[in-house]
C-alpha positions in Angstrom: -44.2 1.8 35.8 -47.4 3.7 35.7 -48.8 4.9 32.4 -48.5 8.6 33.4 -44.9 8.1 34.4 -44.1 6.5 31.1 -45.7 9.4 29.2 -43.8 11.9 31.4 -40.5 10.1 30.7 -41.4 10.0 26.9 -41.9 13.8 27.0 -38.7 14.4 28.9 -36.7 12.2 26.6 -38.1 13.6 23.4 -37.8 17.3 24.3 -34.4 16.8 25.9 -33.2 15.5 22.6 -34.7 18.5 20.9 -33.1 20.9 23.3 -29.7 19.3 22.7 -30.2 19.6 18.9 -31.0 23.3 19.3 -27.9 23.9 21.4 -25.8 22.0 18.9 -27.3 24.1 16.1 -26.0 27.3 17.8 -22.6 25.7 18.1 -22.6 24.8 14.4 -23.7 28.3 13.4 -20.9 29.7 15.6 -18.4 27.9 13.4 -20.2 29.0 10.2 -21.7 25.6 9.4 -25.2 26.9 8.7 -26.3 23.8 6.7 -25.5 21.6 9.8 -27.3 24.2 12.0 -30.5 24.0 9.9 -30.3 20.2 9.9 -30.0 20.2 13.7 -33.0 22.5 14.0 -35.0 20.1 11.8 -33.9 17.1 13.9 -34.8 19.0 17.1 -38.2 19.9 15.6 -38.9 16.2 14.9 -38.0 15.2 18.5 -39.9 18.1 19.9 -43.0 17.0 17.9 -42.8 13.6 19.6 -42.8 15.1 23.0 -45.5 17.6 22.1 -47.7 14.7 20.8 -47.2 12.8 24.0 -48.2 15.8 26.0 -51.2 16.5 23.9 -52.3 12.9 24.3 -52.0 13.3 28.1 -54.2 16.4 27.9 -56.7 14.7 25.7 -56.9 11.7 28.0 -57.5 13.9 31.0 -60.2 15.9 29.1 -62.0 12.7 27.9 -61.5 10.3 30.8 -60.7 12.6 33.7 -57.4 10.6 34.2 -54.3 12.5 35.0 -56.0 15.2 37.0 -53.6 14.7 39.9 -50.5 16.6 39.0 -47.2 14.9 39.9 -43.8 16.4 40.2 -42.7 14.2 37.3 -45.5 15.6 35.0 -44.6 19.2 36.1 -40.9 18.4 35.2 -42.0 17.1 31.8 -44.0 20.2 31.1 -41.1 22.4 32.3 -38.7 20.6 29.9 -41.2 21.0 27.1 -41.4 24.7 27.5 -37.6 24.9 28.0 -37.0 23.2 24.7 -39.4 25.5 22.9 -37.6 28.5 24.3 -34.2 27.1 23.2 -35.5 26.7 19.7 -36.4 30.4 19.6 -33.0 31.4 21.0 -31.2 29.0 18.6 -32.9 30.6 15.6 -32.0 34.1 16.8 -28.3 33.1 17.4 -28.1 31.5 13.9 -29.5 34.6 12.3 -27.1 36.7 14.3 -24.1 34.6 13.3 -25.1 34.8 9.7 -25.3 38.6 9.9 -21.9 38.8 11.6 -20.3 36.6 8.9 -21.9 38.7 6.2 -20.6 41.9 7.8 -17.1 40.4 8.3 -17.0 39.3 4.7 -17.8 42.9 3.6 -14.9 44.2 5.7 -12.3 42.0 4.0 
């Protein structure tokens, strides 16, 4: 396996894990388990950071050595997954906040 392919798979794997954590965080918030939701956001952030570091390393390598200037479909997919995970985090945080507000309002109605 080529080095660029390995980096791309590393990015895809890391940010895929992050995205899954963010989705699970929404599901935890939906059931009122906000502590678990926050834990999953933190876990997701750790995985996302690994993918982001791999991506930054790829950009640095290209800037310093000119390697990687040919864009492959696999690298494009890795970058797409990176952006998708970042968007899921934003959405997850919004959903968690929304569920907290709903729970607070429902508690006031009781």
